[in-house]
N, C-alpha and C positions, 0 to 999 in steps of 0.2 A: 797628154792631149795635144796634137799639133794645132798651131793657130793657122787660120785661114786669112789672117788679116796683115800679115807681114811677110816680106821676102826670106826672112831668117826665122823659120818656125823652131819652136822649142817643144820638147816633151815634159809634160808635168806629172810626176809620179809619186807615191809614197816614198819618204825617205827610208833608207836602210841602216842598219849598225855600221856598215862598211863605208858608208859615205863620211864617216866621222872627220877624216883629215879634210875634206873639202867644205863640209857644211859648218863646222865649228868656227872657222874663220869668218864665215858668212854671218852666222848668229852674233858673233861678237861685234862685227861692224855695224849691226842693227842698233847698237846703243852702247858704244865703247866706254863712255864715261860712266854710265850706270852700272855696267859689269864690273868695271875696274874698281868702282867705289865700294860696292858690295863685297866682292870676292877676293880682292887683294888682301891677304892676310899672312904677315910673315913672309916665307919663301914660297907661299902658294899663291898663284895667280887665277885670274878668272879663266884663263884658258885651262888651267888645271882642273877646275871644277867642272868646265863645260865638257871636257874630254872625259871626264870621270861619270857624269851624269846622263850624257847623250846615249850612250850604248844600252842604258838600263830603262827598264819600263816602269811606268807608274810614277812619273815625276813631270815637272812643267819643261824640262829640257829634253825630255824623252824623243827619241827618233820617231816613236809612235804617234806623236803630235804634230810632226813636220812633214811638209812635201817639198820637193826640189824641182827646180827647172833644170833641164839637162840638154845641153846642145853639142852635137857631134861627140857624144860619149863623155862630155865634161860637164860636171855640176856648176851652174852659173848663177843660181838664184835659190832663195830659201824662203819658206812662209810657215808660220805656225798657226793653228786653229784649236780654240778651245771654247766651252761654254761653262756657265756658273756651277752647275752641279758637279761637273767633272773636274773643274778647276779645284774645288775645295779639297777633293781627294789626291789630286796631283800636287798640291801644295804640301800636304803632310809627306807625300814621297820626297819631295824636294828637300824638306827639312831633315828626312832620314838621310839623304845623300850628303848634306851639309855635315850632320854629325858624324858620318862614316869618314868624311875626308878631313875635316878640320879638328875632330876630337874636342879637347877641352876648350879650343877656340871657337867652337861653333857658336856659342850665344853671341859673340860680338858680330859675326857674319849676319846671323839672323836679326839682330838689332838694326844693323844697316840696311838689311833687306826690308823691314818694316818701315824704315825711314823713306824709302823709294816709293812705297805705296801711298804715300801723301802726293805723288807726281803721277805715278803709273799705277791705278787703281785696278782691284779685281773686277771682272766683266759683271755687267749687270744681268738681272735676270732676263731669260728669253731673248738673249742677244748673242749673236755669233762674234766672236772677238778674233781678230787676226793680229799676229805679232811676228816679230823676227824677220820682217820684210827687208830682203836685202838682195842686191844682185852685185855679182863679181865687177870690180871697177873697169876692167877691159871690155864688159859687155853691157854697160850702162848705155842709156838713151836708144834702146832698141826695142822698148816696148815689152821687155820682160817682166818687170814688176807689175805693169797692167795686166798682163796675161795670168800672172799668179793669183791676183786678187779676183779677177772675173772668174778663173777656175773655181775658186773657193766659194764664191757666192753661187755659181751654178751647181756646184756639187752639194749645196746645204738649202735647198728650196724651201725647207721648213721654216728658215729664220727671216724674219722681215726687217730686222735691224742688225746691221753690221757695223761693227766699231773697231776702232785702232786708236793707239797713242803715238804721237810724232813729236820729236824735238822741236821746240820753237825756233832753234837756230838751224833748222834743215828746210831752207824755202824751196828747193827743187822737190822735196818729197811732198812737203805741204802742197805745192802746185798741182802736182800729179794727183794727190787724193781729192782735191777739189775739182778737178777735170773730171774725176771718175763719179762725182756726185757726193763726196763726203763733205760735211759740214761741221766747222768747229763749234762744239757745244760749250766747252769749258777750257780755260787755260789754268793749269795748275802750277804753282810756284813753289819751290824748295824753301823752307822756313827754318832758318838757324843753320843752314848748311848750303848757303848759296855759293855758287862756284864749283861745287862738286859734281852737280847733275843739272843740266840745263832745264828750264821751265818746259813743260810739255802740253800740247793741245790734245784735248780729248775730241775725237771726230766720229761723227755717226753717218749712216748711209742707210735710207729707207728704200726697200726693194719690193 
């Protein structure tokens, strides 16, 4: 959907399996410390897991849950959407992907995933959750993240509460979300594993 507000419009579309090489680095950049904390296990990295899960359906990383911002044929931004009912099913699918990739080491990965949920929790009921919001470094400060968020809100008019999580150490993103009307509802701190993942603000916007 081209923007009418900027001189450099982008197209926002459903993500495709073939976007893998472009969107996976963006997804990882949305929270590198958290991704690495959960999915680095032995010789396997967060990128191994993301590349494995993204092309498949029925999990939280799947291309079916993502949209991309495209400019001049290049994927320059990503965003994820889901709600509570679908999230529960998608989480089961993610667990299956973990088992398939990590095999007997899967319980360790899942345990770390559960730890991250003290900071980045599942979406609330009747709430549209946005995540994996990222823009290619070379295309930042061009209003692309704003366009992605506004596109998702307009695409889902049935939801009056929009939510997201953001690292407390990312002031530029926090400032953007506040300008778009998001308000910090809660700050969640890691307990017992400080330094592995930063504290996160949970933010909501009423529309």
